[in-house]
C-alpha positions as CSV (number, residue, x, y, z in Angstrom):
1,Y,0.0,0.0,0.0
2,Q,2.8,2.5,0.9
3,R,4.5,1.9,-2.4
4,R,1.3,2.8,-4.3
5,V,0.8,6.0,-2.2
6,H,4.4,6.9,-2.5
7,G,4.4,6.4,-6.3
8,A,1.3,8.4,-6.7
9,S,2.5,11.2,-4.4
10,K,5.3,12.0,-6.8
11,K,2.8,13.1,-9.4
12,T,5.0,12.2,-12.3
13,D,3.7,10.3,-15.3
14,K,5.7,7.3,-14.4
15,G,4.6,7.3,-10.7
16,I,0.9,7.7,-11.6
17,T,1.2,5.0,-14.2
18,I,2.7,2.5,-11.8
19,S,0.1,3.3,-9.2
20,F,-2.8,2.9,-11.7
21,S,-1.3,-0.3,-13.1
22,T,-1.0,-1.7,-9.5
23,L,-4.6,-0.9,-8.7
24,L,-5.8,-2.2,-12.0
25,G,-4.0,-5.5,-11.5
26,A,-5.4,-5.8,-8.0
27,A,-8.9,-5.2,-9.2
28,I,-8.7,-7.7,-12.0
29,M,-7.2,-10.4,-9.7
30,N,-9.8,-9.7,-7.0
31,N,-12.7,-10.1,-9.4
32,T,-11.3,-13.2,-10.9
33,F,-10.6,-14.8,-7.5
34,C,-14.0,-14.0,-6.1
35,L,-15.7,-15.3,-9.2
36,A,-13.8,-18.5,-9.0
37,I,-14.7,-19.0,-5.4
38,F,-18.4,-18.3,-6.2
39,L,-18.4,-20.7,-9.1
40,G,-16.7,-23.3,-6.9
41,L,-19.3,-23.0,-4.2
42,V,-22.2,-23.1,-6.7
43,F,-20.9,-26.3,-8.4
44,G,-19.5,-27.8,-5.2
45,K,-22.8,-27.6,-3.4
46,G,-24.9,-28.5,-6.4
47,L,-26.8,-25.2,-6.3
48,V,-29.0,-24.0,-9.2
49,W,-27.1,-21.5,-11.4
50,Q,-29.1,-18.3,-11.9
51,F,-26.4,-15.7,-12.5
52,S,-25.6,-16.0,-16.2
53,A,-26.2,-12.3,-16.9
54,E,-24.1,-11.1,-14.0
55,T,-21.3,-13.5,-14.8
56,I,-21.2,-12.4,-18.4
57,S,-21.1,-8.8,-17.3
58,I,-18.2,-9.4,-14.9
59,L,-16.3,-11.2,-17.7
60,V,-16.9,-8.3,-20.2
61,C,-15.7,-5.8,-17.5
62,E,-12.6,-7.9,-16.9
63,I,-11.8,-8.2,-20.6
64,A,-12.2,-4.4,-21.0
65,M,-9.9,-3.8,-18.0
66,C,-7.3,-6.3,-19.3
67,L,-7.2,-4.5,-22.6
68,L,-6.6,-1.2,-20.7
69,A,-3.9,-2.9,-18.6
70,F,-1.8,-3.8,-21.6
71,R,-1.1,-0.1,-22.2
72,T,2.3,1.0,-20.9
73,V,1.2,4.6,-20.3
74,H,-2.3,5.5,-18.9
75,P,-3.4,8.9,-20.1
76,T,-6.1,10.8,-18.1
77,W,-8.8,9.8,-20.6
78,T,-8.5,6.1,-19.6
79,A,-9.9,7.1,-16.2
80,G,-13.1,8.1,-17.9
81,I,-13.3,4.7,-19.6
82,V,-12.7,3.0,-16.2
83,A,-15.4,5.1,-14.6
84,C,-17.9,4.2,-17.4
85,I,-17.4,0.5,-17.0
86,Y,-19.6,0.2,-14.0
87,P,-22.7,1.8,-15.5
88,I,-22.1,-0.1,-18.7
89,S,-22.0,-3.3,-16.7
90,L,-25.3,-2.5,-15.0
91,A,-26.9,-1.8,-18.4
92,L,-25.5,-5.0,-19.8
93,V,-27.0,-7.0,-16.9
94,A,-30.4,-5.3,-17.5
95,I,-30.2,-6.1,-21.3
96,L,-29.2,-9.7,-20.7
97,E,-31.9,-10.3,-18.2
98,K,-34.5,-8.7,-20.5
99,I,-33.6,-11.1,-23.3
100,G,-34.0,-14.1,-21.0
101,L,-30.7,-14.9,-19.3
102,D,-30.9,-15.6,-15.6
């Protein structure tokens, strides 16, 4: 945590890019890990799967974030894309549920 704060406090392009990359990687790994645990519990306990729309939305968000993570420099406009991913994911869930996915 201190390295991220220290890197961002320099307010140089390199420091901010390193901080953003670290946070981006942590978010992607957290989502993937939580989704894997959730899927393991559902299949391990033999529960009924009713979360297709949400799972597809999570995967679409992760793919979008991974594509952003491959950049070596993160300009300011990428923050706008990251901020838009959440409302887009909500809309995607609503659309997928409307067409009949669980």
